N, C-alpha and C positions, 0 to 999 in steps of 0.2 A: 651654429649661426650666432654671430655677435649681436648684442642688443644695440639698437640705434641710440645715438648720443642724444641726451636730453638738453633742450634749449630752455634756459631759465631767463625770464624777463621780469622786470619790475617797471611798472608804469605809474608815474606820479601824475595825479590829476587834481583839479581844484573843484571839488563838489560835482554838481551836475550841470556845469556850464556846457555850452554847445561844443566847444573845442574838446573838452574832456570826453564827452559822450562819443564824439566822432572818433577820437583816438582809440578808445576802448573797442568800438565796433570795427575799426580798420585793422587793429592788431589781432582781434579774434578771427576775422575772416582770413587774414594773411596766414596765421598759424594753422587754422583748419585746412587751408588749401595746400600749404607748403610743408607743414610739419605735423601731420596727423599723428596723434598719440606720441609725439616727441617734444612736447612743450609744456611749460608751466608758467602761468602768468600771475604775478602778484600785483594787486592794485593798491596804491597808497594814496589816500586822499589827504592832501597837504592842509586842507582846512580843518580836518579832524586831528591830524598829527603834525602840527607846524614845527615842533622841535625835531622830529625825525627828518623833515625836509631840510632844515638847517644843518643838522648833523651830517646828512648825506650830500650837502652842498648843492641842493636843488634850488634854483633861483627863478625858474620859469616852468610853466606847465602848459600843455602836457609834455612830459619828458619821459622817454623810454630808455631804460638801461638794460642791455643784454649782459647778463651776469655769467652765463656759461653757454657754450664752451668759450674758452679764451680765443681772442682777446676780448676784454670788456669793451663795450661800445655804448656811446650815449647819443641819442637823437632827440631833438626838440621839435615839436610840431604835432599836427593831427595825423601823421602817418598816412596821408592820402595818396602819395605818389608811390605806387607799388614797386616799380622797377628800381628806382634809386634806393628805396628802403631795403629791398632784398640785397642789393649790392652793399649798402652800408652795414648790414647785419652779417655779411659774409656768406649769404646763402646762394649767391650766384657770383660768377666772376666775369670780368670783361673779356670779350673775345679778342684774340690777338689780331 
C-alpha cells in the first residue's frame, strides 16, 4: 500500500491579529477534516521575521502557500470559504 502524499503549507501571519488567528484556525480545521495525517503546516510571523517575508515576496497577511504537492499555490485571506479554498488548493475539482 502506498503512503499518502504529504501536503505542505506555509502560512504567513502578522502576530496575533484577528485575521491571522482566524486563518490559522480555518487552515487547521480544513487540514484535519480533509487531510488527516497528510499535512504539515509551518506558521511564519512576519512581525518576527520581516526579512523572510520580504525574501519570500509576501506583501499581505494572512497568506497561505501550498508548497507540496505541485503546483505551488498562493492564497491571500482568512481562508474562511471552505469550498473555494479546497478548489484553489487542488483538493477537489469542478464537476463537468
